[in-house]
N, C-alpha and C positions, 0 to 999 in steps of 0.2 A: 398120865401121859399116853397119847395115842400111839399105837404101834404103826410101823410103816404101812402095813397092809390096810389098817383102818384109814390112814390118811389117803392112800391111793383110792380106796372105795369112796371116800368123801368127795374126792375131786371129780369122780364120775357123775355125781349127783349135782343138780342145780341148787343154788342157794334157795332157802325157803321162800323168801320174797326179796326182790332186788330193789324195791321201793318201800317207803313207809306208808302203811295204810291206817295209821292213827291220825286223826285230824289235828294238825299242828296248831291251828288257831285255838282250839280248846286247851291243848297242853300249855300253850304260851300264856293264855289268859289265867289259867289255874296256877301255874308255878311262879309267874311274874318274875322271871329271871332278870337280874340286874348286874351292875358292874362289880359288886362285892360278892357275888355268888360263886360257889364251887359246886359243880353239878356232876352227878353220876347218871349216866344214861345207858340203859341196856340196848344193845344193838339188834337190828334185823337188817334191813337194807341200808340204814344209816342216815337217811335224809332228814329225819326229825332231829337226830343228834346233831347233825351239821347245822340245821336251822337255828339251834339255840345260840350259835355264834353271832347271829344278828343282834342279839341282846347284849353283846359285849361283856360276857361274864369273865370272872377272874380265871376260871379253869373249867374244862369239861373232860371228864374221864368217860371214854366210850369202851364198854366192857362186853366181852363175849369169850367163850372157849371154842366156838365153832370156827374152824379155819376158813370156811367160806365167807362168813360175816367179817372176819378179820381182814381177809384179802380185799373184800369190797370196800370196806371203810378206808383201808390204806390207799387203794387206787383212787377213791373219790377225793381223799385229801390232796393227793398229787394233782388230780385234774383241776381242782379249784386253784391250786397254787400255781400251776404252770400255764394253763390255757386261758385265752381270752373268751369272752362270753359266746360269740358265734361258734367258735370251735368247740366250746363246752357243750352247747346244745347239739351240735353235730355228733360229737363223740358219744354222748350218753344215749342218743337215739331219738331226741325230740325232732331234729331236722334230718332229712335224708342225707346219706353220705356213702361214698364208696372208698373213703380214705381212713376209716377207723383203725384198721390194722396198721397202716403207716403211721398214724398219729401215735398209736400205742408203741410201736417199735422204735420210732425215731425220737419222739418227744417225751414219753412218759416212762417207759420200761426201766430205764437206767436209774430212776429215782426210787424204785420199789425194792423192797427187801427180796432176798433170794427165794424164800417160800412163796411170796406173792407173785413174783415173776414166774415161778414154776407152775403155780395154780392157773394163771391166765394163759401161759403158753400152752398148757394142756387143754384149757377151755377157751380156745381162741374164738369159737363161735359166739361166746358171750360178748366178745369185743366187736366182732364184725356185725352182729345184729343190733348192737346198742345195749349197754349193760343194764339199763332200767327195764328191759324186756326179758331178761335172762332167767329170772326167778321161777321157781316151780308154780307159785301162785299166778304170776303173770303169764306163764305158758298155758295154764288152765283157763285163764280169762280169755286168752286168744282163741283157744279151742272152742270155748263157749260162744264167743262172738262169731267165729267162722262156721261152726257146724251145728251148734245147738239152737242159738237164737233165731237163725233164719227158718228153722223148722217150726218155730212157735209164733213168730211175728214177722210181718213183711217190713221192708225198708220204710214204707210209707207210715206204718204204725210206730216204728221206732222214732222216726223224724217227728211225727205228731206228738209223741210223749215229751220229747225234748223241747218242743216249741210252745207247749201249753204254759200259761203263766199263772192263772189263778188257782188256788188250792182246790176250789170247788170243781173246776173243770178237770184238774188232774185226778182228783178222787173219783169222779164219775167215769173218766176214761179208764182209770186203773181197774175199777170194779166191773165195768161192762165189756171192756175190750182186752185189756192187758192180762187180767187174771182169768185166763180161759182154761179149758180142761187140760191142754198140753202143758201149760205153765204149772198148774197144780200137780200134774203127774210127775213133772221133773222134780219138784221139791219133796213130794212124798217118797219117791224112789231114792233120792239123794240122802235124806236124813232119817230114814226109817230103819237102817241096819242096826242090829243089836250092839255091835261093837263100836258104833260111832262115838259115843261118849268116852269109851276107853281110849280111842285114838286121840281125843281131845285133852286128856288129862291123866295123871297118875292116880287121881282120886275122883272118879266120875260121880261118886256119891255127894260131892260138894255142890254139884249143880242143882239148881232149883227147878229142874224139869226132867222129864223122861223122854225116851226116844219117841213116844207117841205125839208129844206136842212140839218137837223140834221144828218140824216143817212150818207149823203156824207161827212159831217164834221168829224164824227167819223171814217168812213172808210178811209178817206184821212190821218187821224192821225195815224191809225194803219199801213197803207201802208208806210208812211214816216219812221216810226220806224223800220219796217221790212227791208226796203231797205237800210236805212242809219245808222243803228247801228249793231254792231257785236252781233248777236243773241247768240253766244256761251258764251258771257259775259254779256248779258242782263238778269239779274236774274228775272226781272219782267215778261218778256216773257217766260222764262224757267218755272217759277212758274205757269203761266196761262196755258201753253201748256202741261206741264208734271205733274202738280199737286203737285210739291215739289221742294225743292232747292237742287242743287248740292253742296256738302260740299266744293268744290273748287271754288265756285262762289256764295258767300253769300252776302246779303245786308250789308251795312256798319256797322250797329250796332251789327251784329252777327259774325263779323270776329274776329279771335283770336288775330290779331295784334292790334285791337281796344279795346278788352274786358278789359284788365287790366288797361288801361288808364281811361276808363269809371269807373271801380271799384274804382280806386284811387281817382277820382274826384266826386263820386256819391253824396257826402254830399253838393256839391255846387248847387245841384238841389233842388229847393224849390217848392213844389206843392201848387197852389193857387186856391181856390174855390171861384171864383168871375167873374162877368161880366167884359169883357175886358175894356169897357169904365170906369167902376168904378175903376178898378186897375190903369188905365192911369191917372185918375184925381189925384190920390195920389202919383204916382210913376214915371210919365213920365220923370221927371228931372234926374232920375237915369239911364235911359236906353240909350244904344248906338247902339244896334242892335235889330231888331224885326222881328220875323217870324210869319206872320199873317195867314199862311196856305191859306185857301180859305174862310175866314169868311165873306168877303164882299158879297159873293153870297147869303147869307142868311140874309142880312140886308136891311133895307129901306134906301132910299137916305138920309133921315134926320139923321139916326143913323151913316152912314158913314161920313157925314159932321161933326157930333159932334166929332168923333174920330180924324179926320184930324185937326180940330180946336184946340183940346188939344195938338196933336203932334206939331203943329206949334207954339203954345204959350209957351209950356213947355219943349220940347225936345231941346237938344243942337244941334247947327249946325253940320252937318256931320252925324247925326243919320241915319242909313240905315234901310229901311223896305222892306221886300219881301213878295209877295203873289202870289197865283195861281188862275186861272180861269178854271173851268171844261169845259165850253162852251165859244164861242167867246163873249167877253165883254171888254169894254174899260178899261183903267187905269184912275186914279182919279187925277193925278198930274196937268193935264191941268186946272182944275178948280182952283187950288191953285198955279198957275205957278210962282208967285212971291216968294213963300215960300217952294215949293216942286219941286225937279227936277226928272223928269222921265228919267231913264238911258236907253234910247231907244236902242242904239247900243249894250250896254252891255247885256241887257235883251235878245235881239234877238240872239246874238252870243252864249250866254249861253244855250238858249233853243234849239239850233241846236243839242246839245249833249244829249238832253232829252231821257231817256230810258223808261219812264212810259207812257202808253196809257191813263191814267186817265185824264190828264190835257191838255188843248188846249193852254194855255198861261202861261208864267212866267213873273212877273213884279218886277223890282227893282227900288226903289225910294230913294231919299235922302233929308233930311231937309236942306234947304238953310240957 
């Protein structure tokens, strides 16, 4: 249980990310959620957890112990439930608005729990600026777009990159124009610090790389996405390079064709304030699909083993689990090979279509 001082300190900080940066199309294709499925989904910004509702599952448990993540998912539930689509886009920040604080105060606040009211009353700027732009990651992307990128590339070069269509043209442009000395200097400075891996995980030795090759890893990841995805439809890259979304190219949870299905199913989403391992001890038997996000990157080896032992002992055969790695790191099924199958080919094929630069790996596993 957090002390009051810890809660007050948490309120001062922005949520880590107010949007989901894991490619939902990959998650959806991997887990193949249907009407009979009961899903556990680890929170961050909550958009992917909410997007699972378009598959009409039996139940979704959205789990976190972070009061910021719990506040955001509770608010997003109310937004989908109460607002119509145009007001939804306006309130979250997709469309310009001067009425977000009024929408919050008049239409939404009364449906929120007291802790969530307190959180957003204290962080009212997150409301007035649009909640999807309020996360720490989103703020860093804004600073990158506003201050860093213009020092590296002109508006003409940015526009040219986004307009190129063929992979050959994009690769040539990336190699000869985009990947210049200032671009390389940015990545070498960002990822060369000795404590970077420690910031990323409780167990940096689990990563299959050192600080020396982090810059190359991230740059290779970006180049792969630039060359092999359609940038005109890659809303992650559009957002990073333009600072906003195109109304004709929105993330899955924000699209009109998905909005009303989510609204219809929103009560199937139950928010749980609990450690994942504690929830699994009591509920693993119910689950058929699990979205672990990237929680293993912040766990010790012993904590990961405990989770897998619960899954193996209590989950039904055929239960699928998916997770991501920000940096090169192995999967865990090999240790439990008799009980957990790593879907190697499927994971690799799905990740080929990845549009997000945040993650290095996607892992799909199944309880035997």
